[in-house]
Each structure stands twice: as structure tokens, then as C-alpha cells.
C-alpha positions as CSV (number, residue, x, y, z in Angstrom):
1,M,158.5,65.8,-5.9
2,V,156.5,64.3,-3.1
3,P,154.6,66.9,-1.0
4,Y,155.4,67.1,2.7
5,R,152.8,65.7,5.0
6,C,153.0,66.3,8.8
7,K,152.5,63.5,11.1
8,P,149.2,63.3,13.0
9,P,150.4,65.1,16.1
10,C,151.3,68.2,14.0
11,W,147.7,69.5,13.6
12,R,147.2,69.2,17.3
13,Q,150.2,71.4,18.0
14,A,149.0,74.0,15.5
15,I,145.6,74.2,17.3
16,L,147.3,74.6,20.7
17,L,149.6,77.2,19.3
18,G,146.6,79.2,18.0
19,L,144.9,79.1,21.4
20,L,148.0,80.3,23.2
21,L,148.8,83.2,20.9
22,P,145.9,85.5,22.0
23,A,146.7,84.9,25.7
24,A,150.3,85.7,25.1
25,C,149.4,89.0,23.5
26,N,147.3,90.2,26.5
27,P,149.3,91.2,29.7
28,P,148.3,89.3,32.9
29,Q,145.6,91.1,35.1
30,Q,146.5,92.1,38.7
31,A,144.6,90.5,41.7
32,A,141.8,92.7,43.3
33,D,142.7,94.4,46.5
34,P,141.1,93.0,49.6
35,A,138.2,95.0,51.2
36,P,139.2,97.2,54.1
37,Q,138.2,96.0,57.6
38,P,135.4,98.1,59.0
39,A,136.2,100.2,62.0
40,V,134.1,100.0,65.1
41,G,134.2,101.6,68.6
42,V,134.3,99.3,71.6
43,R,134.1,99.5,75.3
44,P,135.3,96.8,77.7
45,A,132.7,95.3,80.1
46,E,133.8,96.4,83.6
47,M,132.9,95.9,87.3
48,R,131.5,98.9,89.0
49,G,129.8,99.7,92.3
50,V,126.0,99.6,91.6
51,N,123.0,100.0,93.8
52,Q,120.6,97.3,93.2
53,A,117.4,98.9,92.0
54,F,113.8,98.2,91.0
55,Q,111.8,100.7,88.9
56,F,108.0,101.3,88.8
57,V,105.5,103.7,87.4
58,G,104.1,105.9,90.2
59,H,102.3,109.2,90.8
60,I,102.6,112.1,93.2
61,K,100.0,112.6,95.9
62,A,99.8,115.5,98.3
63,V,100.1,114.6,102.0
64,S,97.1,116.8,102.8
65,R,94.2,118.0,100.6
66,V,91.4,120.2,101.7
67,D,88.2,121.1,99.8
68,L,86.9,124.4,101.2
69,R,83.1,124.6,101.6
70,A,80.7,127.2,103.1
71,R,79.2,126.2,106.5
72,V,76.6,129.0,106.5
73,E,74.6,130.8,103.9
74,G,75.4,134.4,102.9
75,F,76.8,136.6,100.1
76,L,80.6,136.6,99.6
77,E,82.0,140.0,100.6
78,E,85.7,139.2,100.0
79,V,87.9,136.6,98.3
80,A,91.1,137.2,100.1
81,F,93.6,135.2,98.1
82,R,95.2,135.0,94.6
83,E,94.5,131.8,92.7
84,G,97.6,129.5,92.8
85,Q,99.3,131.3,95.6
86,T,100.8,129.7,98.7
87,V,98.7,130.0,101.8
88,R,99.5,129.4,105.5
89,T,97.4,127.9,108.3
90,G,94.9,130.4,109.5
91,D,95.1,132.8,106.5
92,L,91.7,134.3,105.7
93,L,90.5,133.1,102.3
94,Y,86.8,134.0,102.1
95,Q,84.6,136.4,104.0
96,V,80.8,135.8,104.1
97,E,78.6,138.7,105.1
98,K,78.2,138.5,108.9
99,V,75.6,141.2,109.8
100,Q,72.8,138.7,110.3
101,F,75.1,136.3,112.3
102,Q,76.3,139.1,114.5
103,A,72.6,139.9,115.2
104,Q,71.9,136.3,116.1
105,L,74.8,136.3,118.5
106,D,73.7,139.5,120.2
107,Q,70.1,138.0,120.5
108,A,71.5,134.9,122.0
109,K,73.5,136.9,124.6
110,A,70.3,138.8,125.5
111,N,68.3,135.7,125.8
112,L,70.9,134.2,128.1
113,A,70.9,137.3,130.3
114,S,67.1,137.2,130.5
115,A,67.2,133.5,131.4
116,E,69.8,134.1,134.1
117,A,67.6,136.8,135.6
118,V,64.7,134.4,135.7
119,V,66.9,131.9,137.6
120,T,67.8,134.6,140.1
121,N,64.2,135.4,140.7
122,A,63.2,131.7,140.9
123,Q,66.0,131.1,143.4
124,L,64.7,133.9,145.6
125,Q,61.1,132.6,145.4
126,Y,62.2,129.1,146.3
127,D,64.3,130.2,149.3
128,R,61.4,132.3,150.6
129,Q,58.8,129.5,150.3
130,L,61.2,127.0,151.8
131,S,61.7,129.3,154.8
132,L,58.0,129.8,155.2
133,S,57.4,126.1,154.9
134,Q,59.8,125.4,157.7
135,R,57.7,127.6,159.9
136,Q,54.6,126.1,158.5
137,Y,53.3,129.3,157.0
138,T,53.0,127.9,153.5
139,P,52.0,124.4,152.2
140,Q,54.7,122.0,150.9
141,S,53.0,122.1,147.5
142,T,54.0,125.7,147.1
143,V,57.6,124.9,147.9
144,D,57.6,122.1,145.4
145,Q,56.2,124.4,142.7
146,S,58.9,126.9,143.5
147,K,61.6,124.2,143.2
148,A,60.2,123.2,139.8
149,D,60.2,126.8,138.6
150,L,63.8,127.1,139.7
151,D,64.9,123.9,137.9
152,S,63.0,125.0,134.8
153,A,64.7,128.4,134.8
154,K,68.1,126.7,135.2
155,A,67.4,124.4,132.3
156,N,66.4,127.4,130.2
157,V,69.8,129.0,131.0
158,L,71.5,125.9,129.6
159,Q,69.5,126.2,126.4
160,M,70.4,129.8,126.0
161,K,74.1,129.0,126.5
162,A,73.8,126.4,123.8
163,A,72.1,128.9,121.5
164,L,74.9,131.4,122.3
165,T,77.6,128.9,121.4
166,Q,75.9,128.0,118.1
167,A,75.5,131.7,117.3
168,E,79.3,132.2,118.0
169,V,80.2,129.3,115.8
170,N,78.0,130.5,112.9
171,L,79.6,133.9,113.2
172,G,83.0,132.3,113.0
173,Y,81.9,130.3,109.9
174,T,81.6,133.6,108.0
175,E,85.4,133.7,107.9
176,I,86.7,130.7,105.9
177,R,90.4,130.3,106.8
178,S,93.1,127.9,105.6
179,P,93.4,124.8,107.8
180,I,96.8,123.7,106.3
181,D,99.9,125.1,104.6
182,G,99.8,124.6,100.9
183,R,98.8,126.0,97.5
184,I,95.3,127.0,96.7
185,G,93.7,126.5,93.3
186,R,91.0,128.3,91.4
187,T,87.9,129.8,93.2
188,A,84.5,128.6,92.1
189,Y,82.7,131.7,93.4
190,T,83.6,135.4,93.3
191,I,82.5,138.4,95.3
192,G,78.8,139.0,95.4
193,N,77.7,135.3,94.9
194,L,75.4,133.6,97.4
195,V,77.1,130.6,99.0
196,N,75.7,127.9,101.4
197,P,76.5,124.3,102.4
198,A,75.0,123.1,99.1
199,S,77.2,125.3,97.0
200,G,79.9,122.6,96.7
201,V,83.7,123.1,96.8
202,L,84.7,126.8,96.8
203,A,88.4,126.0,96.3
204,T,91.0,123.3,97.0
205,I,94.2,123.5,99.0
206,V,96.9,120.9,98.5
207,S,100.0,120.7,100.8
208,Q,103.4,120.9,99.1
209,N,106.2,119.8,101.4
210,P,106.7,117.0,102.0
211,I,104.8,115.0,99.4
212,Y,104.0,111.4,98.7
213,V,105.0,109.2,95.8
214,L,102.8,106.1,95.3
215,F,103.5,103.2,93.0
216,P,101.9,99.7,92.5
217,V,104.2,96.7,93.1
218,S,103.4,93.1,92.2
219,V,103.6,90.5,94.9
220,R,106.4,88.8,93.0
221,D,108.4,92.1,92.8
222,L,107.8,92.7,96.5
223,E,109.4,89.3,97.3
224,L,112.4,90.2,95.1
225,I,112.8,93.5,96.9
226,R,112.6,91.8,100.3
227,E,115.2,89.2,99.2
228,A,117.5,91.9,97.8
229,R,117.3,93.8,101.2
230,R,118.2,90.7,103.2
231,E,121.7,90.8,104.4
232,E,124.0,88.2,106.1
233,G,123.1,88.0,109.7
234,G,119.4,88.5,109.1
235,G,119.3,92.3,108.9
236,L,117.7,94.4,106.2
237,A,119.7,96.8,104.0
238,K,118.6,100.4,104.0
239,I,116.9,101.6,100.9
240,E,116.0,104.9,99.4
241,I,113.4,106.0,96.9
242,R,114.5,108.0,93.8
243,V,112.1,109.7,91.4
244,R,112.7,110.3,87.7
245,L,110.5,112.9,86.0
246,S,108.7,112.5,82.7
247,S,111.6,114.4,81.0
248,G,114.0,111.7,82.1
249,A,115.8,113.9,84.6
250,E,116.3,112.6,88.1
251,Y,114.7,114.5,90.9
252,P,117.5,115.6,93.3
253,Q,115.7,114.7,96.6
254,R,115.5,111.2,98.1
255,G,112.4,109.6,99.5
256,V,111.8,107.4,102.5
257,W,109.7,104.3,102.2
258,D,107.0,104.5,104.9
259,L,104.0,102.4,103.9
260,T,103.2,99.1,102.2
261,D,99.5,98.6,101.6
262,P,98.3,95.6,103.8
263,Q,95.8,94.5,101.0
264,V,96.5,93.1,97.5
265,D,94.3,94.1,94.6
266,Q,93.1,90.8,93.4
267,Q,92.4,92.0,89.9
268,T,96.0,93.1,89.3
269,D,97.9,91.1,92.0
270,T,99.6,94.3,93.1
271,L,99.7,96.4,96.2
272,I,100.5,100.1,96.8
273,M,103.8,101.2,98.2
274,R,104.3,104.8,99.4
275,A,107.3,107.0,100.1
276,T,107.6,110.5,101.6
277,I,109.9,112.8,99.7
278,P,110.9,116.4,100.3
279,N,109.4,119.0,97.9
280,P,110.8,122.3,99.1
281,D,110.6,124.0,95.7
282,G,107.2,122.6,94.7
283,Q,108.6,120.9,91.7
284,L,106.5,117.8,92.3
285,I,102.8,118.3,91.7
286,D,99.9,116.4,93.1
287,G,98.7,113.9,90.5
288,Q,101.9,114.0,88.4
289,F,103.2,110.7,86.9
290,V,106.8,109.8,87.6
291,A,109.2,106.8,87.6
292,A,109.8,105.6,91.1
293,E,113.0,103.6,91.8
294,I,113.7,101.5,94.9
295,R,117.5,101.5,95.4
296,R,119.8,100.1,98.0
297,R,122.0,102.8,99.6
298,Q,125.1,100.5,99.7
299,E,126.8,99.8,96.4
300,E,127.8,96.3,95.2
301,P,130.2,95.4,92.4
302,R,128.3,94.5,89.3
303,L,129.3,93.9,85.6
304,V,128.1,96.8,83.4
305,I,128.2,97.8,79.8
306,P,127.1,101.0,78.0
307,Q,123.5,101.0,77.0
308,A,124.6,101.8,73.5
309,A,125.9,98.2,73.2
310,L,122.6,96.7,74.2
311,Q,120.6,95.1,71.2
312,F,117.3,93.4,71.1
313,D,115.5,91.0,68.8
314,Q,112.7,88.4,69.0
315,T,114.9,86.1,71.0
316,G,115.9,88.7,73.6
317,Y,118.8,91.0,74.5
318,Y,122.3,90.5,73.0
319,A,125.6,92.4,72.5
320,L,128.2,92.2,69.7
321,V,131.7,91.4,71.0
322,V,135.1,91.7,69.3
323,D,137.2,88.7,70.3
324,D,141.0,88.2,70.3
325,Q,141.0,87.4,66.6
326,H,139.3,90.7,65.8
327,K,136.1,88.8,64.8
328,V,132.6,89.9,65.8
329,Q,130.7,87.5,68.0
330,Q,127.1,87.7,69.1
331,R,126.5,87.1,72.8
332,R,123.1,86.5,74.4
333,I,122.9,88.3,77.7
334,K,120.7,88.9,80.6
335,T,120.3,92.4,82.0
336,G,119.7,93.9,85.4
337,P,118.8,97.5,86.3
338,N,120.1,100.6,84.5
339,R,122.8,102.7,86.0
340,D,122.9,106.1,84.4
341,A,124.2,105.5,80.9
342,D,125.2,101.9,81.7
343,V,123.2,98.7,82.1
344,V,124.0,95.8,84.5
345,V,124.7,92.4,82.8
346,T,123.9,89.4,85.0
347,A,124.8,86.7,82.4
348,G,126.4,86.3,79.0
349,L,129.5,88.5,79.3
350,Q,132.8,88.5,81.3
351,E,134.8,91.4,82.6
352,G,137.1,92.7,79.9
353,D,134.9,91.6,76.9
354,N,135.0,94.4,74.3
355,V,131.5,95.2,73.3
356,I,130.7,97.2,70.2
357,V,129.1,100.6,71.0
358,D,129.7,102.4,67.7
359,G,129.4,101.1,64.2
360,I,127.1,98.2,65.1
361,Q,125.0,98.6,61.9
362,K,128.1,98.1,59.7
363,V,129.1,94.6,61.0
364,Q,127.8,91.2,61.5
365,P,128.9,88.1,63.5
366,G,132.0,86.4,62.1
367,Q,133.3,89.5,60.3
368,V,136.8,90.7,61.0
369,V,136.9,94.3,62.2
370,Q,139.3,97.0,63.4
371,A,138.4,97.8,67.0
372,N,139.1,101.2,68.6
373,V,138.6,101.5,72.3
374,L,136.5,104.5,73.1
375,A,136.7,106.7,76.2
376,P,133.6,106.7,78.5
377,E,132.9,110.4,77.6
378,A,132.6,109.5,73.9
379,T,130.2,106.7,74.7
380,N,127.9,108.8,76.8
381,K,127.4,111.5,74.2
């Protein structure tokens, strides 16, 4: 019996069958589920009425500041104020002993009375000698001498009056009174100490209301401010000065721009601008640093986005936008002044663009996302 031999293709079929059998025994695997789209919060860029503003670092300065000093020498008998209190013009602050100055005043009054008596007697002598001279009973030289004595006595009266005035002034200097309304600081001398003109400052008074805010402005910024104020027709828009405290809170009162320094500091290329601002509660303190903002009173429509959408890298500012295909795009933008919790965008965005304000760290440009429009209250939290 002749053994069966398969044709050459048979062994190939056997190998193929062996490879297919394991695959047929294992069930097919299911395809992996696609990753969920990340959710982000967006806010549309919108047009709002915005006051054009410029911000600077400034400081508060009192309108009036007085350093109190002694004008005469003597021991302090009274310190008539409480350190830190509010004082009014004319309030007694220090009392220097005045016994010696009262004595000098009384002496000056007595000297004046004596000098006036001498004038009276010299006048009588001159009149008598003049009458005798007219009848040729006395020589002219005697008349001339009487006239000289009278003139000398009158001059002495003038000296005594000057001395009396000086004595009255010195007596008045024993009472040191407030020349302005304001708050007084610490006293350098207490009761019983000897003070004189060389003693230095006894205390300092600074006025409170109104008060100045001063801030340096570069020449370039000054030109921008002037250009921003210029209106059609050649007029200038009215502006106001707002102050923001170091805590970030905005001071409620508004200032009035009243001075621009006529000289530029050549080292910094800046000049000082000054505004006067009400300070009825004394919240602003002399020397305090603040943020000063020059703002137009009339609002203009400007494109704004929440500050939470603003991003920054080495190239500059940008925002992430969700387009109509739900994809994230990076937009390079140019910004203007801040407006509360929003920032003005001058280039790079259009009205209605949905900028990402929540979940920025979870996405990147080109990624498909699920965008949820947030209410303004949720963005400002």
C-alpha cells in the first residue's frame, strides 16, 4: 500500500490553521472609551462703558504743616494738649513761665511814661526860651539847645515805645498757640523743662482736611494724558483723581487735579502732579503711599474681559478662547486699564469671544473642551 503524501500546499495550510486556532479561541477585545472632554468656565468679551484711566504710585501730603518752636527762653509751666488730638486755630498748646516777661513789660511801660514826662518838660523849656528870644532876653544859642533837648526827648519816647512793643511781643510768646487746624503729634518737652529758640521742634501739627496726593508722571505719560483728554472741537475732557489704598480698597472721595510741576526732574524724566482730595474722617495720613488714578469722568465703550482670563508669559499677555468648534485657541492681546474686576482689551479679541476664566490649568491650545458660560457674579468671586 502506497502511503499518502500531501501536495506541497498542504503543509502551508496546516501552519496557517495552527496560527488561526489560538486567535479563534480568544474572544475579541472591546475598543477603549474616548477620554471625556474637560469642562471649563467661559465669559464672553463684551463692550462696557469705561473711564479711560492712568495709574501711578503716589503719596499723601498735608496741605499745611507747622513745627512749633519756642520764641523766648523759660520753663514750661503747662502742656495744654493731648498727643495726637485735633487742635483748632488759636488753641493754647504750651505755656512758658511769664513772670519775667511781665516784669519787662511793666518796666517798659514805666520807661515810656518817664520819657514822655521828659518830653513835656523839654517842650515847656523850649517854648519859654523861644518866647524870651523873641523879646531878646535870651541868646539864640539857648533856644537852639532847648530845641535839641526837645528833639532828643521825643526820640527817646520812640525808643521806649519800641521797647514796650518788644516786651509785649515777648510776653505773648510765652503762650504757644496753634496757627492752623489739624492734628498735633508727640511733644518733645514736658512740664518743667527749659525751652528756648535753640531747643528745636516742640511738636508738629499737620492739617487734615483737605489733603494733597502727589505722584510722579513721566513726560511720555503726560502727553498720553493730554491726548486722552482732548475732545472733538478742541476742548478738554474733565478728569478726576481716584485713590486706592495699600489694602486695595478704593478711597470713596474724589480728588481735583490742581497742579503740574513746571520743572522736569532730569534724572528720572518725570514731573510731579498734585491733586487736592477731601479727607473729612482723617483716613488719609501725611506721608502715606497710595495708588493714584487719573480717570475721565465720562465713560466710553471699551471691550473688557475678566481679569481671571488674563495670562502672561515671556512673550506678553494672552487669553485662551473657545471657538465655534469647541476647541481652545490662544490669542495674543494688548491690554488697557483695569476696571474693577475686568481689564480693557485694546487688540486681539472681538466682542462675543468666549474667554476661559475657570479651568485654564486643565487645557491647552487645540484641545476640544466643554464650555460652560459663567455668570458675572461667579467670575468675580
